[in-house]
C-alpha positions in Angstrom: -27.4 -29.6 -2.0 -24.6 -27.1 -2.8 -22.9 -27.8 -6.1 -19.2 -28.3 -6.3 -17.1 -25.3 -7.1 -14.6 -25.3 -9.9 -12.0 -24.5 -7.2 -12.6 -27.9 -5.7 -10.7 -29.4 -8.6 -7.0 -29.3 -7.6 -5.8 -28.6 -11.2 -8.1 -25.7 -11.7 -7.4 -24.4 -8.3 -3.7 -24.5 -8.8 -4.1 -22.6 -12.1 -6.3 -20.0 -10.5 -4.0 -19.4 -7.5 -1.0 -19.2 -9.7 -2.7 -16.5 -11.7 -3.6 -14.7 -8.4 0.0 -14.8 -7.2 1.2 -13.5 -10.6 -1.2 -10.5 -10.2 0.0 -10.0 -6.7 3.6 -9.9 -7.7 2.8 -7.3 -10.3 0.9 -5.2 -7.8 3.8 -5.5 -5.3 6.1 -4.0 -8.0 3.6 -1.2 -8.7 3.2 -0.6 -4.9 6.9 -0.3 -4.4 7.1 2.2 -7.3 4.2 4.2 -5.9 5.7 4.3 -2.4 9.1 5.5 -3.7 7.3 8.0 -5.9 5.2 9.4 -3.2 8.2 9.7 -0.8 10.2 11.5 -3.4 7.3 13.9 -4.2 6.8 14.6 -0.5 10.5 15.2 0.0 10.6 17.6 -3.0 7.6 19.6 -1.8 8.3 19.6 2.0 12.0 18.9 2.4 13.2 16.8 5.4 10.4 17.1 7.9 10.3 14.2 10.4 11.4 10.7 9.6 8.1 9.5 11.2 6.2 11.4 8.6 7.9 9.4 5.8 7.6 6.1 7.6 3.9 6.6 8.2 3.4 7.7 4.6 5.2 4.7 3.2 3.3 2.3 5.5 0.0 3.9 4.7 0.4 3.9 0.9 1.9 0.5 0.9 -0.7 -1.2 3.1 -3.6 0.5 1.3 -2.3 -0.5 -2.2 -1.5 -4.1 -1.2 -4.8 -4.6 0.7 -6.8 -3.2 -2.3 -5.0 -5.3 -4.8 -5.4 -8.5 -2.6 -9.1 -7.9 -2.4 -9.5 -7.1 -6.0 -7.4 -10.2 -6.9 -9.7 -12.4 -4.9 -12.7 -10.9 -6.7 -11.0 -11.7 -10.0 -10.1 -15.2 -8.8 -13.7 -16.0 -7.7 -15.2 -14.6 -10.9 -12.6 -16.0 -13.3 -12.7 -19.5 -11.9 -16.5 -19.8 -12.2 -17.0 -20.0 -8.4 -19.5 -17.1 -8.4 -21.8 -18.7 -11.0 -21.9 -22.0 -9.1 -22.6 -20.3 -5.8 -25.4 -18.1 -7.2 -27.4 -21.0 -8.8 -29.2 -22.3 -5.7 -30.6 -18.9 -5.0 -31.8 -18.5 -8.5 -33.7 -21.8 -8.4 -35.5 -20.9 -5.1 -36.9 -17.7 -6.6 -38.1 -19.3 -9.8 
């Protein structure tokens, strides 16, 4: 039988998801800053090249940063809520 995860409790889940959303808001702010900084740096070093170059750069940097922060946030959510420990216990019992 699979034990219940702490995320099954609505109160604990609401707290964990609120913390995840707070991290994602901070990372959105950091991402916007990095996109603006990278575009300014590219403009200073290359001048006005093609608008498509700047659009592709902004989308690439923005998507990469947001995807990485979303995945890391989910790792922190799973670890911080105790979900990882509950899900690893059945495997530990089978080995022992």
